[in-house]
DRENFI-24920 format. One record per atom (N, C-alpha, C, O, CB): chain; residue in three letters; x, y, z; residue number from 1; atom name. Coordinates in steps of 0.001 Angstrom, whole numbers, plus 500000, padded with zeros to 6 digits. Glycine has a CB too. Layout:
# DRENFI-24920
{kette->A rest->Ala c1->X c2->Y c3->Z nr->NUM atom->CA}
...
END
This chain:
# DRENFI-24920
{kette->A rest->Met c1->404069 c2->235374 c3->905888 nr->1 atom->N}
{kette->A rest->Met c1->402784 c2->235385 c3->906622 nr->1 atom->CA}
{kette->A rest->Met c1->401667 c2->235219 c3->905611 nr->1 atom->C}
{kette->A rest->Met c1->401447 c2->236202 c3->904904 nr->1 atom->O}
{kette->A rest->Met c1->402593 c2->236715 c3->907454 nr->1 atom->CB}
{kette->A rest->Lys c1->401048 c2->234315 c3->905456 nr->2 atom->N}
{kette->A rest->Lys c1->399761 c2->234108 c3->904435 nr->2 atom->CA}
{kette->A rest->Lys c1->398689 c2->235116 c3->904701 nr->2 atom->C}
{kette->A rest->Lys c1->398411 c2->235481 c3->905843 nr->2 atom->O}
{kette->A rest->Lys c1->399041 c2->232608 c3->904596 nr->2 atom->CB}
{kette->A rest->Ser c1->398161 c2->235508 c3->903751 nr->3 atom->N}
{kette->A rest->Ser c1->397041 c2->236449 c3->903735 nr->3 atom->CA}
{kette->A rest->Ser c1->395970 c2->235549 c3->904088 nr->3 atom->C}
{kette->A rest->Ser c1->396111 c2->234340 c3->903904 nr->3 atom->O}
{kette->A rest->Ser c1->396798 c2->237230 c3->902360 nr->3 atom->CB}
{kette->A rest->Ser c1->394647 c2->236150 c3->904702 nr->4 atom->N}
{kette->A rest->Ser c1->393572 c2->235313 c3->905031 nr->4 atom->CA}
{kette->A rest->Ser c1->392872 c2->234930 c3->903883 nr->4 atom->C}
{kette->A rest->Ser c1->391995 c2->234103 c3->904134 nr->4 atom->O}
{kette->A rest->Ser c1->392706 c2->235899 c3->905939 nr->4 atom->CB}
{kette->A rest->Asn c1->392986 c2->235323 c3->902447 nr->5 atom->N}
{kette->A rest->Asn c1->392498 c2->234976 c3->901358 nr->5 atom->CA}
{kette->A rest->Asn c1->393147 c2->233435 c3->901023 nr->5 atom->C}
{kette->A rest->Asn c1->392486 c2->232552 c3->900477 nr->5 atom->O}
{kette->A rest->Asn c1->392779 c2->236119 c3->900352 nr->5 atom->CB}
{kette->A rest->Glu c1->394410 c2->233295 c3->901407 nr->6 atom->N}
{kette->A rest->Glu c1->395120 c2->232082 c3->900922 nr->6 atom->CA}
{kette->A rest->Glu c1->394461 c2->230945 c3->901940 nr->6 atom->C}
{kette->A rest->Glu c1->394277 c2->229787 c3->901565 nr->6 atom->O}
{kette->A rest->Glu c1->396921 c2->232242 c3->901032 nr->6 atom->CB}
{kette->A rest->Asp c1->394130 c2->231411 c3->903262 nr->7 atom->N}
{kette->A rest->Asp c1->393750 c2->230393 c3->904163 nr->7 atom->CA}
{kette->A rest->Asp c1->392370 c2->230219 c3->904024 nr->7 atom->C}
{kette->A rest->Asp c1->391921 c2->229238 c3->904617 nr->7 atom->O}
{kette->A rest->Asp c1->394108 c2->230664 c3->905530 nr->7 atom->CB}
{kette->A rest->Ala c1->391376 c2->231081 c3->903241 nr->8 atom->N}
{kette->A rest->Ala c1->389888 c2->231006 c3->903232 nr->8 atom->CA}
{kette->A rest->Ala c1->389509 c2->229543 c3->902646 nr->8 atom->C}
{kette->A rest->Ala c1->390170 c2->229097 c3->901709 nr->8 atom->O}
{kette->A rest->Ala c1->389230 c2->232261 c3->902291 nr->8 atom->CB}
{kette->A rest->Leu c1->388534 c2->228866 c3->903157 nr->9 atom->N}
{kette->A rest->Leu c1->387885 c2->227663 c3->902852 nr->9 atom->CA}
{kette->A rest->Leu c1->386460 c2->227751 c3->902149 nr->9 atom->C}
{kette->A rest->Leu c1->385475 c2->228241 c3->902702 nr->9 atom->O}
{kette->A rest->Leu c1->387779 c2->226945 c3->904091 nr->9 atom->CB}
{kette->A rest->Leu c1->386467 c2->227272 c3->900990 nr->10 atom->N}
{kette->A rest->Leu c1->385221 c2->227367 c3->900299 nr->10 atom->CA}
{kette->A rest->Leu c1->384302 c2->226130 c3->900351 nr->10 atom->C}
{kette->A rest->Leu c1->384852 c2->225035 c3->900475 nr->10 atom->O}
{kette->A rest->Leu c1->385505 c2->227682 c3->898930 nr->10 atom->CB}
{kette->A rest->Thr c1->383046 c2->226188 c3->900274 nr->11 atom->N}
{kette->A rest->Thr c1->382334 c2->225064 c3->900263 nr->11 atom->CA}
{kette->A rest->Thr c1->382109 c2->224494 c3->898842 nr->11 atom->C}
{kette->A rest->Thr c1->382563 c2->225125 c3->897888 nr->11 atom->O}
{kette->A rest->Thr c1->381124 c2->225321 c3->900936 nr->11 atom->CB}
{kette->A rest->Pro c1->381420 c2->223313 c3->898640 nr->12 atom->N}
{kette->A rest->Pro c1->381213 c2->222746 c3->897369 nr->12 atom->CA}
{kette->A rest->Pro c1->380262 c2->223836 c3->896385 nr->12 atom->C}
{kette->A rest->Pro c1->380580 c2->224118 c3->895230 nr->12 atom->O}
{kette->A rest->Pro c1->380476 c2->221248 c3->897625 nr->12 atom->CB}
{kette->A rest->Ala c1->379386 c2->224226 c3->896887 nr->13 atom->N}
{kette->A rest->Ala c1->378596 c2->225325 c3->896254 nr->13 atom->CA}
{kette->A rest->Ala c1->379234 c2->226406 c3->895674 nr->13 atom->C}
{kette->A rest->Ala c1->378891 c2->226853 c3->894580 nr->13 atom->O}
{kette->A rest->Ala c1->377775 c2->225866 c3->897114 nr->13 atom->CB}
{kette->A rest->Glu c1->380371 c2->226969 c3->896506 nr->14 atom->N}
{kette->A rest->Glu c1->381078 c2->228120 c3->896238 nr->14 atom->CA}
{kette->A rest->Glu c1->382111 c2->227799 c3->895270 nr->14 atom->C}
{kette->A rest->Glu c1->382477 c2->228690 c3->894503 nr->14 atom->O}
{kette->A rest->Glu c1->381621 c2->228710 c3->897435 nr->14 atom->CB}
{kette->A rest->Val c1->382586 c2->226741 c3->895212 nr->15 atom->N}
{kette->A rest->Val c1->383539 c2->226468 c3->894176 nr->15 atom->CA}
{kette->A rest->Val c1->382686 c2->226006 c3->892831 nr->15 atom->C}
{kette->A rest->Val c1->383136 c2->226287 c3->891720 nr->15 atom->O}
{kette->A rest->Val c1->384608 c2->225300 c3->894706 nr->15 atom->CB}
{kette->A rest->Ala c1->381519 c2->225335 c3->892966 nr->16 atom->N}
{kette->A rest->Ala c1->380656 c2->225069 c3->891879 nr->16 atom->CA}
{kette->A rest->Ala c1->380270 c2->226238 c3->890913 nr->16 atom->C}
{kette->A rest->Ala c1->380199 c2->226100 c3->889692 nr->16 atom->O}
{kette->A rest->Ala c1->379484 c2->224526 c3->892431 nr->16 atom->CB}
{kette->A rest->Lys c1->380029 c2->227392 c3->891580 nr->17 atom->N}
{kette->A rest->Lys c1->379611 c2->228702 c3->891312 nr->17 atom->CA}
{kette->A rest->Lys c1->380762 c2->229385 c3->890320 nr->17 atom->C}
{kette->A rest->Lys c1->380583 c2->229960 c3->889246 nr->17 atom->O}
{kette->A rest->Lys c1->379402 c2->229499 c3->892740 nr->17 atom->CB}
{kette->A rest->Lys c1->381943 c2->229144 c3->891004 nr->18 atom->N}
{kette->A rest->Lys c1->382948 c2->229653 c3->890287 nr->18 atom->CA}
{kette->A rest->Lys c1->383289 c2->229079 c3->888949 nr->18 atom->C}
{kette->A rest->Lys c1->383768 c2->229752 c3->888036 nr->18 atom->O}
{kette->A rest->Lys c1->383971 c2->229612 c3->891039 nr->18 atom->CB}
{kette->A rest->Phe c1->383011 c2->227764 c3->888875 nr->19 atom->N}
{kette->A rest->Phe c1->383169 c2->226896 c3->887648 nr->19 atom->CA}
{kette->A rest->Phe c1->381908 c2->226816 c3->886769 nr->19 atom->C}
{kette->A rest->Phe c1->381975 c2->226435 c3->885600 nr->19 atom->O}
{kette->A rest->Phe c1->383554 c2->225464 c3->888071 nr->19 atom->CB}
{kette->A rest->Arg c1->380614 c2->227228 c3->887433 nr->20 atom->N}
{kette->A rest->Arg c1->379467 c2->227105 c3->886634 nr->20 atom->CA}
{kette->A rest->Arg c1->379129 c2->225511 c3->886289 nr->20 atom->C}
{kette->A rest->Arg c1->378812 c2->224980 c3->885224 nr->20 atom->O}
{kette->A rest->Arg c1->379715 c2->227970 c3->885327 nr->20 atom->CB}
{kette->A rest->Val c1->379307 c2->225012 c3->887505 nr->21 atom->N}
{kette->A rest->Val c1->378987 c2->223428 c3->887333 nr->21 atom->CA}
{kette->A rest->Val c1->378031 c2->223051 c3->888714 nr->21 atom->C}
{kette->A rest->Val c1->377759 c2->223917 c3->889544 nr->21 atom->O}
{kette->A rest->Val c1->380633 c2->222380 c3->887300 nr->21 atom->CB}
{kette->A rest->Asp c1->377620 c2->221799 c3->888819 nr->22 atom->N}
{kette->A rest->Asp c1->377010 c2->221431 c3->889799 nr->22 atom->CA}
{kette->A rest->Asp c1->377778 c2->220983 c3->891082 nr->22 atom->C}
{kette->A rest->Asp c1->378716 c2->220192 c3->890980 nr->22 atom->O}
{kette->A rest->Asp c1->376266 c2->220569 c3->889338 nr->22 atom->CB}
{kette->A rest->Pro c1->377415 c2->221447 c3->892201 nr->23 atom->N}
{kette->A rest->Pro c1->378272 c2->220946 c3->893410 nr->23 atom->CA}
{kette->A rest->Pro c1->378764 c2->219443 c3->893452 nr->23 atom->C}
{kette->A rest->Pro c1->379809 c2->219022 c3->893949 nr->23 atom->O}
{kette->A rest->Pro c1->377446 c2->221147 c3->894681 nr->23 atom->CB}
{kette->A rest->Lys c1->377630 c2->218635 c3->892723 nr->24 atom->N}
{kette->A rest->Lys c1->378077 c2->217381 c3->892898 nr->24 atom->CA}
{kette->A rest->Lys c1->379480 c2->216978 c3->891941 nr->24 atom->C}
{kette->A rest->Lys c1->380312 c2->216140 c3->892290 nr->24 atom->O}
{kette->A rest->Lys c1->376831 c2->216493 c3->892594 nr->24 atom->CB}
{kette->A rest->Thr c1->379530 c2->217709 c3->890767 nr->25 atom->N}
{kette->A rest->Thr c1->380719 c2->217639 c3->890011 nr->25 atom->CA}
{kette->A rest->Thr c1->381968 c2->218030 c3->890823 nr->25 atom->C}
{kette->A rest->Thr c1->383003 c2->217375 c3->890697 nr->25 atom->O}
{kette->A rest->Thr c1->380580 c2->218501 c3->888820 nr->25 atom->CB}
{kette->A rest->Val c1->381896 c2->218987 c3->891575 nr->26 atom->N}
{kette->A rest->Val c1->383155 c2->219195 c3->892547 nr->26 atom->CA}
{kette->A rest->Val c1->383579 c2->218304 c3->893325 nr->26 atom->C}
{kette->A rest->Val c1->384765 c2->218077 c3->893566 nr->26 atom->O}
{kette->A rest->Val c1->383041 c2->220125 c3->893383 nr->26 atom->CB}
{kette->A rest->Thr c1->382529 c2->217675 c3->893821 nr->27 atom->N}
{kette->A rest->Thr c1->382737 c2->216623 c3->894794 nr->27 atom->CA}
{kette->A rest->Thr c1->383377 c2->215290 c3->893896 nr->27 atom->C}
{kette->A rest->Thr c1->384249 c2->214585 c3->894404 nr->27 atom->O}
{kette->A rest->Thr c1->381204 c2->216275 c3->895602 nr->27 atom->CB}
{kette->A rest->Arg c1->382912 c2->215055 c3->892672 nr->28 atom->N}
{kette->A rest->Arg c1->383715 c2->214021 c3->891930 nr->28 atom->CA}
{kette->A rest->Arg c1->385005 c2->214460 c3->891597 nr->28 atom->C}
{kette->A rest->Arg c1->385881 c2->213601 c3->891495 nr->28 atom->O}
{kette->A rest->Arg c1->383082 c2->213597 c3->890705 nr->28 atom->CB}
{kette->A rest->Trp c1->385292 c2->215672 c3->891404 nr->29 atom->N}
{kette->A rest->Trp c1->386745 c2->216218 c3->891071 nr->29 atom->CA}
{kette->A rest->Trp c1->387408 c2->215830 c3->892183 nr->29 atom->C}
{kette->A rest->Trp c1->388507 c2->215308 c3->891998 nr->29 atom->O}
{kette->A rest->Trp c1->386933 c2->217808 c3->890818 nr->29 atom->CB}
{kette->A rest->Ala c1->386980 c2->215966 c3->893403 nr->30 atom->N}
{kette->A rest->Ala c1->387898 c2->215917 c3->894614 nr->30 atom->CA}
{kette->A rest->Ala c1->388133 c2->214253 c3->894885 nr->30 atom->C}
{kette->A rest->Ala c1->389210 c2->213847 c3->895322 nr->30 atom->O}
{kette->A rest->Ala c1->387125 c2->216768 c3->896039 nr->30 atom->CB}
{kette->A rest->Lys c1->387010 c2->213344 c3->894578 nr->31 atom->N}
{kette->A rest->Lys c1->387358 c2->212004 c3->894603 nr->31 atom->CA}
{kette->A rest->Lys c1->388104 c2->211404 c3->893651 nr->31 atom->C}
{kette->A rest->Lys c1->388441 c2->210221 c3->893696 nr->31 atom->O}
{kette->A rest->Lys c1->386400 c2->211363 c3->894669 nr->31 atom->CB}
{kette->A rest->Ala c1->388435 c2->212322 c3->892616 nr->32 atom->N}
{kette->A rest->Ala c1->389164 c2->211765 c3->891374 nr->32 atom->CA}
{kette->A rest->Ala c1->390435 c2->212403 c3->891613 nr->32 atom->C}
{kette->A rest->Ala c1->391260 c2->212299 c3->890705 nr->32 atom->O}
{kette->A rest->Ala c1->388506 c2->212126 c3->889857 nr->32 atom->CB}
{kette->A rest->Gly c1->390772 c2->213060 c3->892681 nr->33 atom->N}
{kette->A rest->Gly c1->392153 c2->213665 c3->892995 nr->33 atom->CA}
{kette->A rest->Gly c1->392414 c2->215116 c3->892194 nr->33 atom->C}
{kette->A rest->Gly c1->393434 c2->215792 c3->892329 nr->33 atom->O}
{kette->A rest->Gly c1->393345 c2->212532 c3->892531 nr->33 atom->CB}
{kette->A rest->Lys c1->391495 c2->215389 c3->891497 nr->34 atom->N}
{kette->A rest->Lys c1->391805 c2->216734 c3->890780 nr->34 atom->CA}
{kette->A rest->Lys c1->391910 c2->218023 c3->891451 nr->34 atom->C}
{kette->A rest->Lys c1->392436 c2->219025 c3->890967 nr->34 atom->O}
{kette->A rest->Lys c1->390860 c2->216967 c3->889860 nr->34 atom->CB}
{kette->A rest->Leu c1->391316 c2->217914 c3->892722 nr->35 atom->N}
{kette->A rest->Leu c1->391185 c2->219056 c3->893586 nr->35 atom->CA}
{kette->A rest->Leu c1->391132 c2->218256 c3->895066 nr->35 atom->C}
{kette->A rest->Leu c1->390495 c2->217228 c3->895296 nr->35 atom->O}
{kette->A rest->Leu c1->389752 c2->220050 c3->893180 nr->35 atom->CB}
{kette->A rest->Ser c1->391919 c2->218960 c3->895943 nr->36 atom->N}
{kette->A rest->Ser c1->391934 c2->218439 c3->897131 nr->36 atom->CA}
{kette->A rest->Ser c1->390955 c2->219042 c3->898195 nr->36 atom->C}
{kette->A rest->Ser c1->390621 c2->220226 c3->898137 nr->36 atom->O}
{kette->A rest->Ser c1->393213 c2->218504 c3->897522 nr->36 atom->CB}
{kette->A rest->Ser c1->390532 c2->218243 c3->899109 nr->37 atom->N}
{kette->A rest->Ser c1->389473 c2->218742 c3->900045 nr->37 atom->CA}
{kette->A rest->Ser c1->390018 c2->218423 c3->901376 nr->37 atom->C}
{kette->A rest->Ser c1->391006 c2->217703 c3->901516 nr->37 atom->O}
{kette->A rest->Ser c1->388016 c2->218080 c3->899817 nr->37 atom->CB}
{kette->A rest->Ile c1->389227 c2->219081 c3->902577 nr->38 atom->N}
{kette->A rest->Ile c1->389541 c2->219060 c3->903568 nr->38 atom->CA}
{kette->A rest->Ile c1->388220 c2->218596 c3->904198 nr->38 atom->C}
{kette->A rest->Ile c1->387232 c2->219020 c3->903598 nr->38 atom->O}
{kette->A rest->Ile c1->390174 c2->220179 c3->903891 nr->38 atom->CB}
{kette->A rest->Arg c1->388011 c2->217952 c3->905092 nr->39 atom->N}
{kette->A rest->Arg c1->386863 c2->217473 c3->905934 nr->39 atom->CA}
{kette->A rest->Arg c1->386923 c2->218288 c3->907253 nr->39 atom->C}
{kette->A rest->Arg c1->387868 c2->218414 c3->908032 nr->39 atom->O}
{kette->A rest->Arg c1->386945 c2->215849 c3->906226 nr->39 atom->CB}
{kette->A rest->Thr c1->385548 c2->218860 c3->907309 nr->40 atom->N}
{kette->A rest->Thr c1->385167 c2->219146 c3->908570 nr->40 atom->CA}
{kette->A rest->Thr c1->384899 c2->218334 c3->909825 nr->40 atom->C}
{kette->A rest->Thr c1->384774 c2->217133 c3->909588 nr->40 atom->O}
{kette->A rest->Thr c1->384291 c2->219666 c3->908382 nr->40 atom->CB}
{kette->A rest->Leu c1->384796 c2->218630 c3->910910 nr->41 atom->N}
{kette->A rest->Leu c1->384445 c2->217762 c3->912057 nr->41 atom->CA}
{kette->A rest->Leu c1->383053 c2->216925 c3->911529 nr->41 atom->C}
{kette->A rest->Leu c1->382878 c2->215731 c3->911775 nr->41 atom->O}
{kette->A rest->Leu c1->384171 c2->218760 c3->913527 nr->41 atom->CB}
{kette->A rest->Gly c1->382200 c2->217678 c3->910841 nr->42 atom->N}
{kette->A rest->Gly c1->380909 c2->217098 c3->910643 nr->42 atom->CA}
{kette->A rest->Gly c1->380959 c2->216408 c3->909306 nr->42 atom->C}
{kette->A rest->Gly c1->379904 c2->216121 c3->908739 nr->42 atom->O}
{kette->A rest->Gly c1->379776 c2->218154 c3->910717 nr->42 atom->CB}
{kette->A rest->Gly c1->382062 c2->216142 c3->908802 nr->43 atom->N}
{kette->A rest->Gly c1->382186 c2->215398 c3->907411 nr->43 atom->CA}
{kette->A rest->Gly c1->382014 c2->216029 c3->906263 nr->43 atom->C}
{kette->A rest->Gly c1->382048 c2->215395 c3->905208 nr->43 atom->O}
{kette->A rest->Gly c1->381341 c2->214412 c3->907270 nr->43 atom->CB}
{kette->A rest->His c1->381811 c2->217321 c3->906290 nr->44 atom->N}
{kette->A rest->His c1->381554 c2->218165 c3->905063 nr->44 atom->CA}
{kette->A rest->His c1->382899 c2->218528 c3->904302 nr->44 atom->C}
{kette->A rest->His c1->383906 c2->218720 c3->904984 nr->44 atom->O}
{kette->A rest->His c1->380797 c2->219524 c3->905494 nr->44 atom->CB}
{kette->A rest->Arg c1->382967 c2->218639 c3->902803 nr->45 atom->N}
{kette->A rest->Arg c1->384007 c2->218913 c3->902439 nr->45 atom->CA}
{kette->A rest->Arg c1->384413 c2->220484 c3->902145 nr->45 atom->C}
{kette->A rest->Arg c1->383552 c2->221276 c3->901764 nr->45 atom->O}
{kette->A rest->Arg c1->384092 c2->218128 c3->901505 nr->45 atom->CB}
{kette->A rest->Arg c1->385611 c2->220829 c3->902323 nr->46 atom->N}
{kette->A rest->Arg c1->385815 c2->222316 c3->902044 nr->46 atom->CA}
{kette->A rest->Arg c1->387159 c2->222330 c3->901133 nr->46 atom->C}
{kette->A rest->Arg c1->387914 c2->221359 c3->901086 nr->46 atom->O}
{kette->A rest->Arg c1->385991 c2->223263 c3->903541 nr->46 atom->CB}
{kette->A rest->Tyr c1->387348 c2->223381 c3->900505 nr->47 atom->N}
{kette->A rest->Tyr c1->388343 c2->223570 c3->899482 nr->47 atom->CA}
{kette->A rest->Tyr c1->389108 c2->224862 c3->899920 nr->47 atom->C}
{kette->A rest->Tyr c1->388513 c2->225841 c3->900371 nr->47 atom->O}
{kette->A rest->Tyr c1->387675 c2->223689 c3->897998 nr->47 atom->CB}
{kette->A rest->Arg c1->390593 c2->224798 c3->899744 nr->48 atom->N}
{kette->A rest->Arg c1->391192 c2->225944 c3->899866 nr->48 atom->CA}
{kette->A rest->Arg c1->390886 c2->226875 c3->898784 nr->48 atom->C}
{kette->A rest->Arg c1->390773 c2->226487 c3->897622 nr->48 atom->O}
{kette->A rest->Arg c1->392486 c2->225737 c3->899991 nr->48 atom->CB}
{kette->A rest->Ala c1->390755 c2->228049 c3->899123 nr->49 atom->N}
{kette->A rest->Ala c1->390685 c2->229145 c3->897937 nr->49 atom->CA}
{kette->A rest->Ala c1->391752 c2->229516 c3->896845 nr->49 atom->C}
{kette->A rest->Ala c1->391524 c2->229778 c3->895664 nr->49 atom->O}
{kette->A rest->Ala c1->390509 c2->230349 c3->898550 nr->49 atom->CB}
{kette->A rest->Ala c1->393027 c2->229481 c3->897519 nr->50 atom->N}
{kette->A rest->Ala c1->394192 c2->229568 c3->896577 nr->50 atom->CA}
{kette->A rest->Ala c1->394188 c2->228306 c3->895750 nr->50 atom->C}
{kette->A rest->Ala c1->394437 c2->228485 c3->894558 nr->50 atom->O}
{kette->A rest->Ala c1->395591 c2->229734 c3->897346 nr->50 atom->CB}
{kette->A rest->Glu c1->393974 c2->227169 c3->896105 nr->51 atom->N}
{kette->A rest->Glu c1->394205 c2->226045 c3->895412 nr->51 atom->CA}
{kette->A rest->Glu c1->392859 c2->226074 c3->894126 nr->51 atom->C}
{kette->A rest->Glu c1->393041 c2->225748 c3->892953 nr->51 atom->O}
{kette->A rest->Glu c1->394209 c2->224675 c3->896591 nr->51 atom->CB}
{kette->A rest->Val c1->391706 c2->226486 c3->894639 nr->52 atom->N}
{kette->A rest->Val c1->390805 c2->226519 c3->893609 nr->52 atom->CA}
{kette->A rest->Val c1->391000 c2->227496 c3->892548 nr->52 atom->C}
{kette->A rest->Val c1->390758 c2->227285 c3->891359 nr->52 atom->O}
{kette->A rest->Val c1->389623 c2->226684 c3->894114 nr->52 atom->CB}
{kette->A rest->Glu c1->391427 c2->228519 c3->893017 nr->53 atom->N}
{kette->A rest->Glu c1->391876 c2->229676 c3->891843 nr->53 atom->CA}
{kette->A rest->Glu c1->392929 c2->229251 c3->891013 nr->53 atom->C}
{kette->A rest->Glu c1->392932 c2->229489 c3->889805 nr->53 atom->O}
{kette->A rest->Glu c1->392412 c2->231065 c3->892445 nr->53 atom->CB}
{kette->A rest->Arg c1->393951 c2->228547 c3->891675 nr->54 atom->N}
{kette->A rest->Arg c1->394917 c2->227820 c3->890608 nr->54 atom->CA}
{kette->A rest->Arg c1->394121 c2->226942 c3->889680 nr->54 atom->C}
{kette->A rest->Arg c1->394042 c2->227260 c3->888493 nr->54 atom->O}
{kette->A rest->Arg c1->396049 c2->226863 c3->891334 nr->54 atom->CB}
{kette->A rest->Phe c1->393487 c2->225792 c3->890160 nr->55 atom->N}
{kette->A rest->Phe c1->392573 c2->224885 c3->889456 nr->55 atom->CA}
{kette->A rest->Phe c1->391969 c2->225664 c3->888237 nr->55 atom->C}
{kette->A rest->Phe c1->392196 c2->225357 c3->887067 nr->55 atom->O}
{kette->A rest->Phe c1->391417 c2->224350 c3->890449 nr->55 atom->CB}
{kette->A rest->Leu c1->391228 c2->226635 c3->888613 nr->56 atom->N}
{kette->A rest->Leu c1->390569 c2->227345 c3->887828 nr->56 atom->CA}
{kette->A rest->Leu c1->391227 c2->228188 c3->886469 nr->56 atom->C}
{kette->A rest->Leu c1->390734 c2->228308 c3->885348 nr->56 atom->O}
{kette->A rest->Leu c1->390016 c2->228115 c3->888711 nr->56 atom->CB}
{kette->A rest->Gln c1->392262 c2->228613 c3->886897 nr->57 atom->N}
{kette->A rest->Gln c1->393260 c2->229101 c3->885937 nr->57 atom->CA}
{kette->A rest->Gln c1->393790 c2->228015 c3->884985 nr->57 atom->C}
{kette->A rest->Gln c1->393909 c2->228226 c3->883778 nr->57 atom->O}
{kette->A rest->Gln c1->394419 c2->229708 c3->886689 nr->57 atom->CB}
{kette->A rest->Asp c1->394073 c2->226960 c3->885513 nr->58 atom->N}
{kette->A rest->Asp c1->394685 c2->225877 c3->884850 nr->58 atom->CA}
{kette->A rest->Asp c1->393513 c2->224946 c3->883907 nr->58 atom->C}
{kette->A rest->Asp c1->393816 c2->224182 c3->882991 nr->58 atom->O}
{kette->A rest->Asp c1->395431 c2->224977 c3->886056 nr->58 atom->CB}
{kette->A rest->Asn c1->392249 c2->225210 c3->884354 nr->59 atom->N}
{kette->A rest->Asn c1->391072 c2->224596 c3->883721 nr->59 atom->CA}
{kette->A rest->Asn c1->390154 c2->225194 c3->883433 nr->59 atom->C}
{kette->A rest->Asn c1->389036 c2->224750 c3->883692 nr->59 atom->O}
{kette->A rest->Asn c1->390575 c2->223783 c3->884256 nr->59 atom->CB}
{kette->A rest->Gln c1->390328 c2->226408 c3->882797 nr->60 atom->N}
{kette->A rest->Gln c1->389245 c2->227132 c3->882296 nr->60 atom->CA}
{kette->A rest->Gln c1->388658 c2->226673 c3->881262 nr->60 atom->C}
{kette->A rest->Gln c1->387600 c2->227253 c3->881017 nr->60 atom->O}
{kette->A rest->Gln c1->389517 c2->228272 c3->882033 nr->60 atom->CB}
{kette->A rest->His c1->388986 c2->225721 c3->880449 nr->61 atom->N}
{kette->A rest->His c1->388162 c2->225073 c3->879467 nr->61 atom->CA}
{kette->A rest->His c1->387257 c2->224027 c3->879815 nr->61 atom->C}
{kette->A rest->His c1->386556 c2->223475 c3->878968 nr->61 atom->O}
{kette->A rest->His c1->388913 c2->224584 c3->878560 nr->61 atom->CB}
{kette->A rest->Ile c1->387239 c2->223661 c3->881311 nr->62 atom->N}
{kette->A rest->Ile c1->386419 c2->222760 c3->881872 nr->62 atom->CA}
{kette->A rest->Ile c1->384720 c2->222828 c3->881501 nr->62 atom->C}
{kette->A rest->Ile c1->384254 c2->223966 c3->881549 nr->62 atom->O}
{kette->A rest->Ile c1->386699 c2->222943 c3->883316 nr->62 atom->CB}
{kette->A rest->Asp c1->383960 c2->221950 c3->881214 nr->63 atom->N}
{kette->A rest->Asp c1->382667 c2->222275 c3->881068 nr->63 atom->CA}
{kette->A rest->Asp c1->381915 c2->221190 c3->881781 nr->63 atom->C}
{kette->A rest->Asp c1->382576 c2->220228 c3->882173 nr->63 atom->O}
{kette->A rest->Asp c1->382297 c2->222445 c3->879641 nr->63 atom->CB}
{kette->A rest->Ala c1->380729 c2->221210 c3->881983 nr->64 atom->N}
{kette->A rest->Ala c1->379836 c2->220694 c3->883099 nr->64 atom->CA}
{kette->A rest->Ala c1->379880 c2->219142 c3->882861 nr->64 atom->C}
{kette->A rest->Ala c1->379447 c2->218403 c3->883745 nr->64 atom->O}
{kette->A rest->Ala c1->378224 c2->221336 c3->883040 nr->64 atom->CB}
{kette->A rest->Asp c1->380369 c2->218643 c3->881738 nr->65 atom->N}
{kette->A rest->Asp c1->380582 c2->217237 c3->881450 nr->65 atom->CA}
{kette->A rest->Asp c1->381765 c2->216568 c3->882099 nr->65 atom->C}
{kette->A rest->Asp c1->381889 c2->215347 c3->882003 nr->65 atom->O}
{kette->A rest->Asp c1->380708 c2->217080 c3->880048 nr->65 atom->CB}
{kette->A rest->Arg c1->382549 c2->217223 c3->882685 nr->66 atom->N}
{kette->A rest->Arg c1->383697 c2->216628 c3->883221 nr->66 atom->CA}
{kette->A rest->Arg c1->383476 c2->216660 c3->884677 nr->66 atom->C}
{kette->A rest->Arg c1->384325 c2->216200 c3->885440 nr->66 atom->O}
{kette->A rest->Arg c1->384985 c2->217315 c3->882793 nr->66 atom->CB}
END
């Protein structure tokens, strides 16, 4: 059984805060295939918290220019 943290979805702003980048950078990462996103019925992107945490651990060297 998955924990609720694994199922949690984050907004681009929440992901951006974790990486200390602009939300537009998070959207660019999703478009480039670096981070997968889920689309809401309204067309907004959401990111799986567990995947974001793995991406954060794997890319701690990322700066705002990427």
